[in-house]
N, CA, C and O of each residue as an XYZ file, in Angstrom:
484
protein
N     155.607    113.948    182.201
C     154.145    113.901    182.216
C     153.602    114.551    180.952
O     154.029    115.643    180.575
N     152.675    113.888    180.308
C     152.079    114.406    179.085
C     150.999    115.415    179.414
O     150.191    115.202    180.318
N     150.986    116.506    178.681
C     149.929    117.506    178.812
C     149.357    117.831    177.446
O     150.064    117.820    176.438
N     148.056    118.123    177.431
C     147.366    118.549    176.221
C     146.840    119.956    176.448
O     146.278    120.254    177.502
N     147.022    120.816    175.462
C     146.570    122.200    175.584
C     145.803    122.579    174.330
O     146.339    122.547    173.222
N     144.521    122.944    174.523
C     143.687    123.388    173.400
C     143.873    124.873    173.146
O     144.237    125.630    174.046
N     143.621    125.273    171.925
C     143.597    126.680    171.558
C     142.647    126.846    170.374
O     142.276    125.877    169.712
N     142.264    128.099    170.126
C     141.440    128.388    168.961
C     139.986    128.661    169.240
O     139.230    128.990    168.326
N     139.576    128.529    170.495
C     138.187    128.826    170.820
C     137.919    130.328    170.802
O     138.837    131.133    170.651
N     136.655    130.688    170.956
C     136.303    132.093    170.983
C     134.848    132.315    170.661
O     134.039    131.387    170.667
N     134.530    133.564    170.379
C     133.170    133.971    170.040
C     133.060    134.105    168.522
O     133.895    134.751    167.888
N     132.038    133.500    167.952
C     131.840    133.558    166.508
C     130.350    133.674    166.218
O     129.522    133.179    166.983
N     130.017    134.315    165.135
C     128.621    134.469    164.741
C     128.108    133.178    164.108
O     128.890    132.397    163.567
N     126.805    132.955    164.174
C     126.242    131.783    163.490
C     126.640    131.775    162.023
O     126.619    132.803    161.346
N     127.004    130.586    161.551
C     127.486    130.443    160.182
C     128.987    130.590    160.036
O     129.544    130.306    158.975
N     129.639    131.031    161.091
C     131.078    131.236    161.038
C     131.867    129.964    161.265
O     131.309    128.874    161.397
N     133.185    130.132    161.307
C     134.095    128.990    161.436
C     135.128    129.247    162.521
O     135.493    130.387    162.811
N     135.582    128.160    163.104
C     136.701    128.184    164.036
C     137.526    126.918    163.819
O     137.011    125.882    163.398
N     138.798    127.028    164.112
C     139.657    125.852    164.068
C     140.309    125.670    165.433
O     141.070    126.521    165.892
N     140.001    124.559    166.065
C     140.602    124.234    167.350
C     141.865    123.411    167.134
O     141.930    122.562    166.245
N     142.858    123.680    167.959
C     144.102    122.909    167.926
C     144.364    122.334    169.305
O     143.969    122.905    170.322
N     145.031    121.204    169.319
C     145.416    120.586    170.586
C     146.885    120.206    170.494
O     147.270    119.327    169.722
N     147.693    120.879    171.289
C     149.127    120.633    171.303
C     149.482    119.741    172.475
O     148.807    119.728    173.504
N     150.549    119.003    172.294
C     151.004    118.111    173.356
C     152.369    118.530    173.854
O     153.143    119.157    173.130
N     152.657    118.184    175.079
C     153.989    118.361    175.632
C     154.335    117.130    176.445
O     153.452    116.420    176.927
N     155.633    116.884    176.594
C     156.062    115.689    177.306
C     156.453    114.603    176.331
O     156.315    114.748    175.116
N     156.934    113.529    176.880
C     157.390    112.417    176.063
C     156.210    111.603    175.542
O     155.361    111.161    176.316
N     156.166    111.409    174.231
C     155.087    110.645    173.603
C     155.680    109.639    172.635
O     156.450    109.994    171.742
N     155.317    108.388    172.822
C     155.751    107.351    171.894
C     154.800    107.267    170.702
O     155.236    107.262    169.551
N     153.514    107.202    170.984
C     152.528    107.114    169.901
C     151.152    107.537    170.405
O     150.729    107.167    171.500
N     150.467    108.322    169.576
C     149.077    108.670    169.846
C     148.200    107.784    168.975
O     148.311    107.807    167.749
N     147.346    107.021    169.593
C     146.499    106.080    168.854
C     145.237    106.755    168.348
O     144.972    106.747    167.146
N     144.476    107.324    169.222
C     143.227    107.964    168.830
C     143.163    109.369    169.411
O     143.404    109.580    170.600
N     142.833    110.325    168.549
C     142.501    111.680    168.971
C     140.972    111.786    168.996
O     140.271    111.189    168.179
N     140.495    112.553    169.945
C     139.055    112.806    169.984
C     138.803    114.203    170.514
O     139.604    114.764    171.261
N     137.667    114.746    170.108
C     137.190    116.016    170.643
C     135.831    115.767    171.289
O     134.959    115.115    170.713
N     135.673    116.296    172.483
C     134.417    116.242    173.216
C     133.960    117.673    173.485
O     134.738    118.621    173.379
N     132.713    117.802    173.827
C     132.218    119.109    174.252
C     131.209    118.946    175.371
O     130.559    117.910    175.516
N     131.104    120.001    176.153
C     130.148    120.005    177.256
C     129.492    121.369    177.334
O     130.141    122.380    177.599
N     128.198    121.372    177.098
C     127.407    122.598    177.210
C     126.883    122.722    178.637
O     126.781    121.722    179.348
N     126.549    123.943    179.063
C     126.033    124.124    180.429
C     124.824    123.246    180.701
O     123.872    123.223    179.921
N     124.870    122.529    181.807
C     123.753    121.686    182.198
C     123.636    120.383    181.448
O     122.676    119.638    181.643
N     124.603    120.096    180.590
C     124.548    118.867    179.802
C     125.776    118.006    180.068
O     126.786    118.471    180.595
N     125.658    116.739    179.688
C     126.788    115.829    179.836
C     127.802    116.053    178.720
O     127.472    116.530    177.634
N     129.040    115.695    179.022
C     130.074    115.764    177.999
C     129.757    114.744    176.907
O     129.399    113.601    177.191
N     129.896    115.179    175.649
C     129.583    114.296    174.542
C     130.728    114.252    173.546
O     131.479    115.214    173.386
N     130.842    113.109    172.880
C     131.849    112.943    171.842
C     131.430    113.706    170.601
O     130.306    113.560    170.120
N     132.336    114.519    170.086
C     132.076    115.277    168.869
C     132.659    114.551    167.664
O     131.979    114.363    166.656
N     133.919    114.145    167.771
C     134.590    113.492    166.652
C     135.819    112.756    167.168
O     136.378    113.098    168.210
N     136.225    111.739    166.418
C     137.442    111.011    166.746
C     138.136    110.583    165.466
O     137.514    110.459    164.412
N     139.453    110.358    165.582
C     140.236    109.901    164.447
C     141.290    108.926    164.951
O     142.007    109.211    165.910
N     141.376    107.780    164.301
C     142.335    106.764    164.709
C     143.689    107.016    164.064
O     143.837    107.901    163.222
N     144.671    106.225    164.471
C     146.005    106.354    163.883
C     145.996    105.984    162.407
O     146.868    106.414    161.651
N     145.021    105.193    161.998
C     144.896    104.835    160.591
C     144.100    105.826    159.769
O     143.960    105.671    158.556
N     143.573    106.856    160.439
C     142.847    107.895    159.725
C     141.344    107.709    159.673
O     140.646    108.505    159.045
N     140.833    106.676    160.319
C     139.377    106.484    160.340
C     138.743    107.505    161.263
O     139.213    107.744    162.375
N     137.667    108.101    160.778
C     137.016    109.161    161.546
C     135.597    108.762    161.929
O     134.963    107.914    161.301
N     135.133    109.411    162.985
C     133.780    109.199    163.474
C     133.260    110.541    163.962
O     133.978    111.289    164.625
N     132.004    110.843    163.630
C     131.425    112.131    163.998
C     130.065    111.945    164.651
O     129.318    111.023    164.324
N     129.765    112.834    165.572
C     128.408    112.897    166.097
C     127.482    113.335    164.968
O     127.875    114.125    164.109
N     126.281    112.835    164.970
C     125.332    113.173    163.903
C     125.118    114.678    163.802
O     124.915    115.213    162.712
N     125.166    115.347    164.932
C     124.878    116.781    164.961
C     125.939    117.623    164.267
O     125.688    118.787    163.952
N     127.120    117.061    164.022
C     128.196    117.854    163.415
C     128.636    117.312    162.060
O     129.489    117.911    161.405
N     128.075    116.200    161.634
C     128.470    115.613    160.348
C     128.258    116.598    159.211
O     127.213    117.239    159.105
N     129.269    116.703    158.368
C     129.190    117.607    157.239
C     129.610    119.029    157.555
O     129.772    119.850    156.652
N     129.787    119.324    158.836
C     130.183    120.686    159.239
C     131.559    120.714    159.905
O     132.316    121.669    159.737
N     131.872    119.673    160.653
C     133.140    119.614    161.390
C     134.063    118.589    160.733
O     133.610    117.587    160.181
N     135.361    118.861    160.805
C     136.361    117.926    160.295
C     137.476    117.766    161.316
O     138.095    118.744    161.735
N     137.726    116.529    161.709
C     138.823    116.242    162.628
C     140.041    115.822    161.822
O     139.918    115.139    160.805
N     141.212    116.232    162.281
C     142.447    115.840    161.611
C     143.566    115.740    162.645
O     143.397    116.103    163.809
N     144.695    115.245    162.191
C     145.837    115.065    163.090
C     147.129    115.258    162.330
O     147.198    115.042    161.120
N     148.147    115.668    163.055
C     149.490    115.783    162.504
C     150.378    114.878    163.350
O     150.763    115.236    164.463
N     150.696    113.716    162.819
C     151.442    112.742    163.607
C     152.875    113.194    163.872
O     153.449    112.853    164.907
N     153.449    113.949    162.961
C     154.822    114.420    163.146
C     154.909    115.415    164.296
O     155.907    115.467    165.015
N     153.855    116.198    164.457
C     153.842    117.219    165.502
C     153.092    116.774    166.753
O     153.073    117.491    167.754
N     152.476    115.597    166.700
C     151.651    115.126    167.820
C     150.582    116.149    168.176
O     150.403    116.514    169.338
N     149.878    116.598    167.148
C     148.815    117.581    167.345
C     147.512    117.102    166.733
O     147.495    116.344    165.764
N     146.425    117.566    167.325
C     145.100    117.267    166.806
C     144.359    118.553    166.489
O     144.643    119.600    167.071
N     143.402    118.473    165.561
C     142.686    119.660    165.105
C     141.203    119.337    164.938
O     140.811    118.194    164.703
N     140.400    120.388    165.068
C     138.981    120.276    164.771
C     138.575    121.533    164.012
O     138.531    122.625    164.579
N     138.282    121.371    162.731
C     137.789    122.465    161.908
C     136.276    122.488    162.021
O     135.609    121.495    161.729
N     135.738    123.617    162.442
C     134.301    123.736    162.648
C     133.743    124.809    161.723
O     134.091    125.984    161.845
N     132.890    124.410    160.811
C     132.264    125.328    159.864
C     130.762    125.381    160.095
O     130.191    124.523    160.768
N     130.140    126.391    159.532
C     128.680    126.542    159.640
C     128.221    126.394    161.085
O     127.280    125.658    161.382
N     128.890    127.095    161.959
C     128.603    126.947    163.388
C     127.201    127.449    163.726
O     126.694    128.403    163.136
N     126.601    126.772    164.691
C     125.251    127.080    165.148
C     125.285    127.432    166.633
O     126.209    127.026    167.337
N     124.310    128.167    167.111
C     124.276    128.484    168.552
C     124.323    127.227    169.435
O     124.883    127.255    170.531
N     123.744    126.151    168.960
C     123.751    124.918    169.750
C     125.125    124.244    169.802
O     125.298    123.258    170.518
N     126.094    124.757    169.061
C     127.471    124.264    169.172
C     128.211    124.910    170.337
O     129.338    124.524    170.648
N     127.592    125.881    170.975
C     128.214    126.558    172.105
C     128.490    125.576    173.236
O     127.587    124.892    173.717
N     129.743    125.518    173.649
C     130.157    124.561    174.680
C     131.634    124.770    174.981
O     132.327    125.518    174.292
N     132.096    124.098    176.018
C     133.540    123.961    176.239
C     133.993    122.721    175.485
O     133.426    121.641    175.649
N     135.003    122.882    174.672
C     135.505    121.777    173.860
C     136.808    121.253    174.465
O     137.705    122.017    174.820
N     136.880    119.933    174.568
C     138.035    119.273    175.170
C     138.677    118.332    174.153
O     137.981    117.600    173.448
N     139.998    118.356    174.083
C     140.661    117.340    173.282
C     141.056    116.168    174.177
O     141.254    116.315    175.384
N     141.158    115.035    173.561
C     141.449    113.800    174.273
C     142.383    112.969    173.412
O     142.196    112.857    172.200
N     143.389    112.389    174.049
C     144.331    111.553    173.308
C     144.545    110.233    174.037
O     144.796    110.204    175.242
N     144.444    109.170    173.301
C     144.737    107.816    173.792
C     146.153    107.500    173.338
O     146.394    107.332    172.143
N     147.098    107.414    174.276
C     148.488    107.343    173.863
C     149.345    106.521    174.814
O     148.939    106.171    175.922
N     150.542    106.231    174.336
C     151.586    105.657    175.169
C     152.731    106.658    175.197
O     153.130    107.174    174.153
N     153.260    106.936    176.380
C     154.332    107.924    176.428
C     155.710    107.283    176.272
O     156.688    107.984    176.014
N     155.800    105.965    176.424
C     157.006    105.232    176.059
C     156.575    103.927    175.420
O     155.408    103.546    175.504
N     157.521    103.234    174.776
C     157.180    102.021    174.063
C     156.695    100.922    174.995
O     155.929    100.054    174.576
N     157.127    100.945    176.251
C     156.724     99.887    177.185
C     155.596    100.321    178.102
O     155.084     99.514    178.878
N     155.205    101.574    178.026
C     154.148    102.069    178.918
C     152.788    101.543    178.488
O     152.602    101.124    177.345
N     151.852    101.570    179.408
C     150.483    101.240    179.053
C     149.838    102.423    178.328
O     150.272    103.568    178.453
N     148.816    102.115    177.586
C     148.053    103.187    176.951
C     147.221    103.890    178.001
O     146.638    103.259    178.882
N     147.177    105.199    177.894
C     146.390    105.995    178.827
C     145.669    107.096    178.092
O     146.026    107.476    176.976
N     144.653    107.592    178.743
C     143.837    108.668    178.188
C     144.230    109.989    178.819
O     144.370    110.082    180.039
N     144.410    111.015    177.991
C     144.763    112.334    178.494
C     143.770    113.357    177.974
O     143.257    113.249    176.860
N     143.514    114.358    178.817
C     142.554    115.399    178.480
C     143.212    116.770    178.523
O     144.108    117.022    179.329
N     142.751    117.650    177.643
C     143.108    119.039    177.737
C     142.236    119.739    178.760
O     141.332    119.138    179.340
N     142.517    121.019    178.974
C     141.795    121.769    179.999
C     140.493    122.360    179.473
O     139.658    122.826    180.249
N     140.323    122.339    178.170
C     139.097    122.841    177.560
C     139.251    124.248    177.018
O     140.022    125.053    177.540
N     138.502    124.531    175.961
C     138.467    125.869    175.380
C     137.022    126.214    175.057
O     136.282    125.393    174.515
N     136.630    127.428    175.393
C     135.237    127.847    175.227
C     134.963    128.245    173.780
O     135.710    129.016    173.178
N     133.888    127.709    173.243
C     133.380    128.118    171.934
C     131.978    128.668    172.143
O     131.104    127.978    172.667
N     131.769    129.902    171.735
C     130.467    130.545    171.868
C     129.999    131.010    170.498
O     130.687    131.772    169.818
N     128.826    130.544    170.102
C     128.256    130.909    168.802
C     127.040    131.781    169.075
O     126.019    131.312    169.577
N     127.169    133.043    168.738
C     126.104    133.990    169.061
C     126.210    135.205    168.172
O     127.299    135.620    167.776
N     125.045    135.772    167.864
C     125.038    137.013    167.093
C     124.993    138.217    168.025
O     124.980    139.357    167.561
């Protein structure tokens, strides 16, 4: 069974930076798309950024120019570099991977358990 585990969250002052990582465990044939979502209290979960296997990226307008998504295909890991953080970035951040765990398996979506990011002075 594939599992995703986020790390790197925490408390940071406005203007600061954090780097989130998402590690995988279990058998993985190929990860097609990595994505990061976030959910603030009382709000719906929203897409923050995504990156395809070809390296194409997509960002929410609210984070463009501040956040950078990346991936390490050799390690089956995903990353989210967050700079110039604002209080409105405060949320639980979730990683998501669209993958096949064997060559004949269907593609499925997997989620991490989430990591809290709090931006406050």
